[in-house]
Kinemage of the C-alpha trace (Angstrom):
@kinemage 1
@onewidth
@group {chain A} dominant
@subgroup {mainchain}
@vectorlist {calphas} color= white
{ca unk a 1} P 1.655 -45.363 57.287
{ca unk a 2} L 4.398 -44.676 54.752
{ca unk a 3} L 2.700 -46.998 52.224
{ca unk a 4} L -0.598 -45.127 52.609
{ca unk a 5} L 1.108 -41.776 52.027
{ca unk a 6} L 2.859 -43.150 48.977
{ca unk a 7} L -0.415 -44.560 47.636
{ca unk a 8} L -2.164 -41.211 48.157
{ca unk a 9} L 0.672 -39.379 46.397
{ca unk a 10} L 0.471 -41.792 43.443
{ca unk a 11} L -3.316 -41.313 43.245
{ca unk a 12} L -2.876 -37.527 43.186
{ca unk a 13} L -0.224 -37.800 40.484
{ca unk a 14} L -2.494 -40.008 38.371
{ca unk a 15} L -5.398 -37.602 38.818
{ca unk a 16} L -3.164 -34.712 37.777
{ca unk a 17} L -2.011 -36.589 34.654
{ca unk a 18} L -5.605 -37.499 33.756
{ca unk a 19} L -6.725 -33.872 34.072
{ca unk a 20} L -3.777 -32.770 31.944
{ca unk a 21} L -4.655 -35.352 29.277
{ca unk a 22} L -8.306 -34.248 29.305
{ca unk a 23} L -7.276 -30.612 28.777
{ca unk a 24} L -4.999 -31.688 25.927
{ca unk a 25} L -7.833 -33.667 24.317
{ca unk a 26} L -10.159 -30.658 24.416
{ca unk a 27} L -7.947 -29.120 21.715
{ca unk a 28} L -8.141 -32.161 19.427
{ca unk a 29} L -9.886 -31.863 16.092
{ca unk a 30} L -10.759 -35.227 14.602
{ca unk a 31} L -11.858 -35.600 10.979
{ca unk a 32} L -14.357 -38.208 9.778
{ca unk a 33} L -15.642 -38.758 6.285
{ca unk a 34} L -18.075 -40.782 4.228
{ca unk a 35} L -19.033 -41.206 0.602
{ca unk a 36} L -15.425 -41.204 -0.534
{ca unk a 37} L -14.846 -37.791 1.043
{ca unk a 38} L -18.048 -36.215 -0.280
{ca unk a 39} L -19.075 -35.487 3.312
{ca unk a 40} L -16.573 -34.620 6.034
{ca unk a 41} L -17.155 -33.866 9.692
{ca unk a 42} L -14.783 -32.311 12.206
{ca unk a 43} L -15.453 -32.924 15.890
{ca unk a 44} L -13.720 -31.495 18.919
{ca unk a 45} L -12.182 -33.336 21.820
{ca unk a 46} L -15.446 -33.344 23.742
{ca unk a 47} L -17.287 -35.019 20.876
{ca unk a 48} L -18.978 -31.840 19.655
{ca unk a 49} L -19.481 -31.236 15.931
{ca unk a 50} L -17.267 -28.372 14.760
{ca unk a 51} L -17.595 -28.384 10.969
{ca unk a 52} L -19.476 -30.270 8.274
{ca unk a 53} L -18.442 -30.037 4.621
{ca unk a 54} L -20.671 -31.346 1.849
{ca unk a 55} L -19.589 -31.728 -1.761
{ca unk a 56} L -21.879 -29.433 -3.823
{ca unk a 57} L -22.622 -32.316 -6.204
{ca unk a 58} L -24.762 -33.833 -3.439
{ca unk a 59} L -27.061 -30.872 -3.066
{ca unk a 60} L -29.826 -31.938 -5.465
{ca unk a 61} L -33.148 -32.001 -3.610
{ca unk a 62} L -33.715 -35.659 -4.394
{ca unk a 63} L -30.396 -36.475 -2.676
{ca unk a 64} L -31.282 -34.828 0.657
{ca unk a 65} L -31.902 -38.148 2.443
{ca unk a 66} L -28.630 -39.590 1.173
{ca unk a 67} L -26.758 -36.472 2.305
{ca unk a 68} L -28.285 -36.787 5.774
{ca unk a 69} L -27.224 -40.432 5.977
{ca unk a 70} L -23.696 -39.559 4.857
{ca unk a 71} L -23.437 -36.860 7.530
{ca unk a 72} L -24.419 -39.374 10.214
{ca unk a 73} L -21.805 -41.858 8.944
{ca unk a 74} L -19.089 -39.168 8.789
{ca unk a 75} L -19.891 -37.930 12.297
{ca unk a 76} L -19.826 -41.457 13.716
{ca unk a 77} L -16.531 -42.092 11.905
{ca unk a 78} L -14.982 -39.001 13.508
{ca unk a 79} L -16.345 -39.916 16.946
{ca unk a 80} L -14.863 -43.445 16.698
{ca unk a 81} L -11.487 -41.893 15.855
{ca unk a 82} L -11.809 -39.539 18.837
{ca unk a 83} L -12.561 -42.420 21.189
{ca unk a 84} L -9.569 -44.354 19.831
{ca unk a 85} L -7.347 -41.297 20.358
{ca unk a 86} L -8.654 -40.909 23.914
{ca unk a 87} L -7.884 -44.563 24.653
{ca unk a 88} L -4.419 -44.098 23.168
{ca unk a 89} L -3.721 -40.955 25.201
{ca unk a 90} L -5.242 -42.027 28.502
{ca unk a 91} L -4.859 -45.783 28.377
{ca unk a 92} L -1.234 -45.558 29.434
{ca unk a 93} L -2.295 -43.994 32.732
{ca unk a 94} L -5.060 -46.418 33.602
{ca unk a 95} L -4.496 -49.404 35.829
{ca unk a 96} L -4.829 -52.825 34.145
{ca unk a 97} L -8.452 -53.798 33.576
{ca unk a 98} L -9.851 -50.266 33.929
{ca unk a 99} L -11.649 -48.963 30.836
{ca unk a 100} L -12.643 -45.459 29.693
{ca unk a 101} L -15.827 -46.493 27.893
């Protein structure tokens, strides 16, 4: 019975650490960019877009499609960085073989 109690206590501690890490990650702001920095995107710890900055040189009407593509690339770049940060922060707490994504 002692082993079961110890296992339950460890599970509760891990859950507490995971919740703490999730709260910490909610405050993250991850930057992504494309086009040599002409488009930047900031996303929050939940993967939500927070800010998009576009170099004014890209605002010619004939460049609208390119700007849209650059925004997509910058957002995906930021999201990849967020996922890497989440793995870095939470991976230490996960048992071997268990994955976040």
